[in-house]
Each structure stands twice: as C-alpha cells, then as structure tokens.
N, CA, C and O of each residue as an XYZ file, in Angstrom:
440
protein
N       6.484    -10.508    -17.112
C       5.864     -9.448    -17.769
C       4.662     -9.118    -16.879
O       3.814     -9.931    -16.511
N       4.705     -7.851    -16.592
C       3.549     -7.429    -15.698
C       2.260     -7.096    -16.441
O       2.300     -6.635    -17.582
N       1.133     -7.324    -15.806
C      -0.187     -7.037    -16.444
C      -0.211     -5.801    -17.146
O      -0.626     -5.829    -18.305
N       0.208     -4.571    -16.587
C       0.149     -3.227    -17.236
C       0.982     -3.303    -18.562
O       0.580     -2.708    -19.562
N       2.040     -3.968    -18.573
C       2.746     -4.037    -19.942
C       2.009     -4.902    -20.874
O       2.187     -4.660    -22.067
N       1.256     -5.815    -20.579
C       0.314     -6.450    -21.383
C      -0.729     -5.562    -21.960
O      -1.041     -5.617    -23.149
N      -1.277     -4.722    -21.086
C      -2.334     -3.817    -21.426
C      -2.016     -2.708    -22.234
O      -2.720     -2.278    -23.147
N      -0.652     -2.145    -21.772
C      -0.167     -0.968    -22.479
C       1.053     -1.154    -23.296
O       1.928     -0.288    -23.310
N       1.152     -2.324    -24.023
C       2.251     -2.749    -24.778
C       2.537     -1.671    -26.021
O       1.718     -0.776    -26.231
N       3.532     -1.780    -26.692
C       3.924     -0.836    -27.886
C       4.272      0.476    -27.259
O       4.066      1.444    -27.990
N       4.730      0.717    -26.125
C       5.069      2.002    -25.684
C       4.086      2.983    -25.305
O       4.377      4.120    -24.934
N       2.840      2.495    -25.410
C       1.747      3.519    -24.981
C       1.762      3.665    -23.445
O       1.772      2.643    -22.760
N       1.765      4.824    -22.899
C       1.831      5.112    -21.325
C       0.349      5.448    -20.961
O      -0.348      6.240    -21.595
N      -0.051      4.732    -19.842
C      -1.350      5.100    -19.205
C      -1.407      6.485    -18.758
O      -0.352      7.087    -18.556
N      -2.625      7.096    -18.570
C      -2.857      8.539    -18.274
C      -3.146      8.245    -16.762
O      -3.913      7.332    -16.453
N      -2.492      9.069    -15.774
C      -2.592      8.927    -14.387
C      -3.250     10.153    -14.017
O      -2.795     11.233    -14.395
N      -4.340     10.068    -13.268
C      -5.171     11.148    -12.783
C      -5.351     11.015    -11.237
O      -5.852      9.966    -10.831
N      -4.988     11.989    -10.324
C      -5.142     11.776     -8.943
C      -6.130     12.957     -8.447
O      -6.036     14.138     -8.784
N      -7.085     12.407     -7.588
C      -7.968     13.380     -7.006
C      -7.570     13.193     -5.496
O      -7.619     12.079     -4.975
N      -7.141     14.406     -4.752
C      -6.859     14.480     -3.456
C      -7.830     15.125     -2.455
O      -7.620     15.106     -1.242
N      -8.922     15.707     -3.033
C     -10.106     16.171     -2.137
C     -11.323     16.449     -2.914
O     -11.316     16.703     -4.118
N     -12.378     16.387     -2.164
C     -13.648     16.937     -2.779
C     -14.568     15.772     -3.520
O     -14.461     14.576     -3.251
N     -15.332     16.224     -4.329
C     -16.261     15.294     -5.132
C     -16.288     15.702     -6.515
O     -15.924     16.837     -6.824
N     -16.749     14.748     -7.500
C     -16.945     15.297     -8.739
C     -17.131     13.988     -9.725
O     -17.522     12.919     -9.256
N     -16.859     14.127    -10.952
C     -17.083     13.173    -11.914
C     -15.766     12.948    -12.693
O     -15.241     13.912    -13.250
N     -15.261     11.832    -12.752
C     -14.064     11.312    -13.582
C     -14.645     10.975    -14.993
O     -15.520     10.123    -15.147
N     -14.089     11.713    -16.028
C     -14.489     11.546    -17.452
C     -13.316     11.040    -18.091
O     -12.291     11.721    -18.127
N     -13.387      9.799    -18.646
C     -12.082      9.202    -19.327
C     -11.967      9.923    -20.718
O     -12.823     10.703    -21.135
N     -10.893      9.602    -21.350
C     -10.642     10.152    -22.600
C     -11.342      9.530    -23.885
O     -11.557     10.082    -24.964
N     -11.676      8.079    -23.435
C     -12.445      7.192    -24.497
C     -13.552      6.456    -23.697
O     -13.469      6.240    -22.488
N     -14.555      6.105    -24.449
C     -15.678      5.385    -23.808
C     -15.193      3.966    -23.408
O     -14.366      3.273    -24.002
N     -15.884      3.680    -22.275
C     -15.520      2.350    -21.676
C     -14.014      2.136    -21.437
O     -13.544      1.013    -21.619
N     -13.215      3.181    -21.029
C     -11.721      3.118    -20.735
C     -11.698      2.128    -19.615
O     -12.528      2.140    -18.706
N     -10.543      1.118    -19.730
C     -10.151      0.321    -18.768
C      -9.294      0.959    -17.672
O      -8.117      1.177    -17.960
N      -9.681      1.247    -16.596
C      -9.192      2.107    -15.522
C      -8.804      1.247    -14.356
O      -9.510      0.323    -13.951
N      -7.623      1.597    -13.822
C      -7.182      1.089    -12.405
C      -7.357      1.962    -11.379
O      -6.620      2.948    -11.358
N      -8.269      1.801    -10.415
C      -8.531      2.775     -9.424
C      -7.978      2.383     -8.027
O      -7.981      1.193     -7.714
N      -7.513      3.308     -7.187
C      -7.115      2.961     -5.817
C      -7.946      4.155     -4.905
O      -7.931      5.378     -5.043
N      -8.586      3.401     -4.038
C      -9.273      4.326     -3.058
C      -8.792      4.328     -1.709
O      -8.386      3.245     -1.289
N      -8.755      5.288     -0.963
C      -8.098      5.386      0.355
C      -9.104      6.126      1.277
O      -9.264      7.342      1.168
N      -9.806      5.349      2.223
C     -10.785      6.021      3.363
C      -9.918      6.895      4.118
O      -8.715      6.642      4.180
N     -10.430      7.934      4.716
C      -9.679      8.899      5.511
C      -9.471      8.220      6.971
O     -10.224      7.347      7.403
N      -8.573      8.630      7.536
C      -8.355      8.035      8.953
C      -9.201      8.758     10.001
O      -9.478      9.954      9.909
N      -9.592      7.976     10.990
C     -10.438      8.595     12.099
C      -9.635      9.485     13.008
O      -8.429      9.298     13.169
N     -10.316     10.480     13.618
C      -9.732     11.384     14.648
C      -9.494     10.691     15.784
O     -10.202      9.741     16.119
N      -8.364     11.154     16.544
C      -7.987     10.739     17.756
C      -9.035     11.260     18.736
O      -9.754     12.219     18.455
N      -9.105     10.561     19.966
C      -9.916     11.102     20.951
C      -9.225     12.246     21.680
O      -8.037     12.445     21.428
N      -9.853     13.008     22.553
C      -9.149     14.057     23.141
C      -8.354     13.552     24.409
O      -8.027     14.244     25.373
N      -8.118     12.259     24.223
C      -7.339     11.524     25.366
C      -5.998     11.323     24.825
O      -5.829     11.036     23.640
N      -5.078     11.457     25.621
C      -3.559     11.273     25.117
C      -3.355      9.830     24.707
O      -2.298      9.589     24.124
N      -4.219      8.807     24.923
C      -3.907      7.493     24.748
C      -4.598      6.676     23.516
O      -4.416      5.479     23.295
N      -5.309      7.433     22.863
C      -6.199      6.974     21.648
C      -6.199      7.695     20.391
O      -6.947      8.646     20.164
N      -5.229      7.162     19.464
C      -5.356      7.721     18.137
C      -6.362      7.027     17.236
O      -6.691      5.865     17.473
N      -6.843      7.681     16.246
C      -7.720      7.204     15.383
C      -7.216      6.160     14.503
O      -6.006      6.099     14.286
N      -8.140      5.218     13.902
C      -7.689      4.210     13.063
C      -7.548      4.518     11.585
O      -8.285      5.391     11.128
N      -6.783      3.972     10.870
C      -6.549      4.128      9.452
C      -7.679      3.801      8.600
O      -8.429      2.862      8.869
N      -7.829      4.551      7.570
C      -8.885      4.123      6.617
C      -8.495      2.835      5.694
O      -7.315      2.495      5.611
N      -9.407      2.209      5.081
C      -9.157      0.991      4.318
C      -8.649      1.751      3.024
O      -8.907      2.914      2.714
N      -7.817      0.776      2.294
C      -7.350      1.083      1.021
C      -7.692     -0.154      0.046
O      -7.336     -1.294      0.342
N      -8.356      0.119     -1.056
C      -8.481     -0.900     -2.130
C      -8.115     -0.442     -3.393
O      -8.136      0.768     -3.620
N      -7.733     -1.361     -4.369
C      -7.499     -1.103     -5.705
C      -8.304     -2.046     -6.572
O      -8.574     -3.164     -6.135
N      -8.685     -1.682     -7.720
C      -9.688     -2.478     -8.584
C      -9.449     -1.939     -9.943
O      -8.986     -0.810    -10.105
N      -9.819     -2.886    -11.115
C     -10.038     -2.531    -12.380
C     -11.474     -2.282    -12.725
O     -12.341     -3.061    -12.331
N     -11.765     -1.204    -13.460
C     -13.091     -0.916    -13.738
C     -13.232     -0.292    -15.138
O     -12.329      0.436    -15.550
N     -14.394     -0.557    -15.943
C     -14.539      0.086    -17.129
C     -15.315      1.362    -16.811
O     -16.311      1.330    -16.087
N     -14.856      2.470    -17.351
C     -15.542      3.817    -17.226
C     -16.217      4.370    -18.462
O     -15.568      4.656    -19.468
N     -17.556      4.520    -18.373
C     -18.203      5.142    -19.553
C     -17.933      6.443    -19.863
O     -17.701      7.168    -18.895
N     -17.896      6.978    -21.037
C     -17.681      8.332    -21.349
C     -18.454      9.544    -20.568
O     -18.030     10.689    -20.410
N     -19.616      9.031    -20.149
C     -20.246      9.815    -19.208
C     -19.658     10.056    -17.898
O     -19.971     11.025    -17.207
N     -18.775      9.143    -17.544
C     -17.955      9.148    -16.375
C     -18.586      8.623    -15.065
O     -19.802      8.461    -14.964
N     -17.678      8.353    -14.022
C     -18.151      7.832    -12.747
C     -17.985      8.960    -11.619
O     -16.973      9.662    -11.615
N     -18.863      9.098    -10.789
C     -18.649      9.888     -9.637
C     -17.666      9.401     -8.664
O     -17.540      8.196     -8.447
N     -16.867     10.419     -7.989
C     -15.875      9.935     -6.897
C     -16.148     10.968     -5.736
O     -16.634     12.086     -5.909
N     -15.763     10.425     -4.525
C     -15.533     11.290     -3.498
C     -14.541     11.181     -2.624
O     -14.475     10.100     -2.038
N     -13.668     12.076     -2.341
C     -12.508     12.101     -1.589
C     -12.833     12.671     -0.207
O     -13.049     13.879     -0.116
N     -12.882     11.887      0.873
C     -13.274     12.499      2.159
C     -12.191     13.337      2.923
O     -11.036     13.368      2.498
N     -12.507     13.907      3.871
C     -11.812     14.689      4.794
C     -11.329     13.726      5.819
O     -12.062     12.760      6.031
N     -10.201     13.825      6.501
C      -9.946     13.135      7.757
C     -10.896     13.350      8.811
O     -11.570     14.379      8.836
N     -10.998     12.452      9.684
C     -11.937     12.676     10.964
C     -11.448     13.601     11.970
O     -10.302     13.552     12.417
N     -12.381     14.497     12.344
C     -11.884     15.461     13.522
C     -11.725     14.703     14.798
O     -11.844     13.478     14.808
N     -11.506     15.269     15.686
C     -11.456     14.726     17.086
C     -12.790     13.867     17.382
O     -13.910     14.354     17.223
N     -12.602     12.725     17.766
C     -13.628     11.688     18.307
C     -14.721     11.546     17.011
O     -15.927     11.392     17.202
N     -14.165     11.614     15.801
C     -15.042     11.270     14.662
C     -14.486     10.286     13.704
O     -13.296     10.362     13.400
N     -15.217      9.409     13.227
C     -14.804      8.404     12.186
C     -14.439      9.191     10.977
O     -14.889     10.306     10.712
N     -13.522      8.467     10.213
C     -12.982      9.042      8.968
C     -14.005      8.816      8.038
O     -14.880      8.000      8.326
N     -14.041      9.558      6.698
C     -14.999      9.390      5.664
C     -14.683      8.394      4.719
O     -13.508      8.076      4.535
N     -15.686      7.826      4.049
C     -15.585      6.781      2.988
C     -15.280      7.414      1.772
O     -15.825      8.471      1.453
N     -14.323      6.761      0.967
C     -13.966      7.174     -0.321
C     -14.594      6.340     -1.218
O     -14.633      5.125     -1.022
N     -15.152      6.925     -2.301
C     -15.920      6.258     -3.404
C     -15.544      6.598     -4.770
O     -15.032      7.684     -5.041
N     -15.814      5.586     -5.746
C     -15.589      5.752     -7.154
C     -16.743      4.824     -7.811
O     -16.713      3.595     -7.743
N     -17.727      5.538     -8.433
C     -18.819      4.746     -8.925
C     -19.509      3.946     -7.809
O     -19.998      4.555     -6.857
N     -19.574      2.509     -7.894
C     -20.171      1.786     -6.834
C     -19.381      1.321     -5.768
O     -19.884      0.890     -4.730
N     -17.860      1.402     -6.020
C     -16.833      0.940     -5.072
C     -16.690      1.824     -3.946
O     -16.957      3.022     -4.050
N     -16.280      1.298     -2.867
C     -16.041      2.252     -1.697
C     -14.861      1.710     -0.692
O     -14.633      0.505     -0.579
N     -14.172      2.664     -0.012
C     -13.101      2.234      1.140
C     -13.673      2.924      2.172
O     -13.964      4.119      2.119
N     -13.853      2.155      3.170
C     -14.473      2.737      4.529
C     -13.414      3.420      5.180
O     -12.258      3.003      5.113
N     -13.768      4.556      5.877
C     -12.926      5.406      6.771
C     -12.593      4.758      8.017
O     -13.311      3.854      8.445
N     -11.492      5.170      8.678
C     -11.059      4.549      9.985
C     -11.940      5.041     11.136
O     -12.685      6.006     10.967
N     -11.866      4.396     12.297
C     -12.733      4.619     13.326
C     -12.089      5.626     14.218
O     -10.860      5.668     14.280
N     -12.782      6.385     14.865
C     -12.369      7.356     15.850
C     -11.581      6.710     17.046
O     -11.854      5.558     17.383
N     -10.681      7.377     17.644
C     -10.125      6.767     18.880
C     -11.167      6.797     19.939
O     -12.159      7.519     19.837
N     -10.953      6.024     20.944
C     -11.759      5.776     22.128
C     -11.091      6.281     23.321
O      -9.914      6.005     23.554
N     -11.787      6.995     24.067
C     -11.201      7.552     25.324
C     -11.022      6.529     26.196
O     -11.785      5.565     26.125
N     -10.022      6.563     27.133
C      -9.706      5.542     28.156
C      -9.716      6.404     29.360
O      -9.041      7.428     29.471
N     -10.666      5.845     30.416
C     -10.642      6.460     31.563
C     -10.381      5.420     32.678
O     -10.513      4.208     32.507
N     -10.008      5.990     33.805
C      -9.800      5.265     35.045
C      -8.286      4.373     34.890
O      -8.150      3.243     35.358
N      -7.370      4.998     34.262
C      -6.205      4.254     34.163
C      -5.413      4.521     35.566
O      -5.226      5.622     36.084
N      -5.021      3.335     36.020
C      -4.249      3.548     37.288
C      -2.937      2.944     37.241
O      -2.882      1.924     36.553
N      -1.873      3.316     37.796
C      -0.609      2.737     37.731
C      -0.550      1.773     38.875
O      -1.331      1.757     39.827
N       0.592      0.868     38.648
C       0.646     -0.112     39.600
C       1.936     -0.060     40.369
O       2.153     -0.874     41.267
C-alpha cells in the first residue's frame, strides 16, 4: 500500500496544482494542508561554443504543511546563453538551477 493511499484513503483524491512560470503564493483549500511539492530548478544556458551544453537544474520532492495564508513560490526561466539556470522555491525550500556551459578553446585534432 502506498503512502498516498494511506493519506487519501476512502476514495478522496488529492488536489493537484501545477505552476509552470512566474511567482506567486500558493493558497491551500484548508489550513495546514499536507502538501507534496516537487521543485525543478531551470537548466543552465549553453555556451556560444558548439561543445558546451548547460547543466540540468536540481529536482527535489518533499512534504510540507501549508498554512491558509499560503506559501510563496518562484518558477524560474531557463538560463540564457552563458547564464546559470534559476532557483525554484516554495516557502523555505529550493532547487538550484543548472550551471551554464563553459566555452572550450584551443581544441586541436590529432
């Protein structure tokens, strides 16, 4: 039996809310709602060199109690060329963005 069936037994389905951009405040339907949150930091931008892609952002998941006043969230945009990705946040938790690609110079063939 999964943890979610223990939490949501009796046929009650959890409410799913997705935020894909921007910032704001997530306000639950009840005070101190037990919420499972997943955060994904944005990927870093590649370099302007053809050999260096940007790194992927971190992904984390966690359970948190959310007060009726809500918790602030941030969904970052992906990194532009030569720029690190942004940090995703929900309340006090965060997932770091990926690092920008690094230009490689002086490549010689053998």
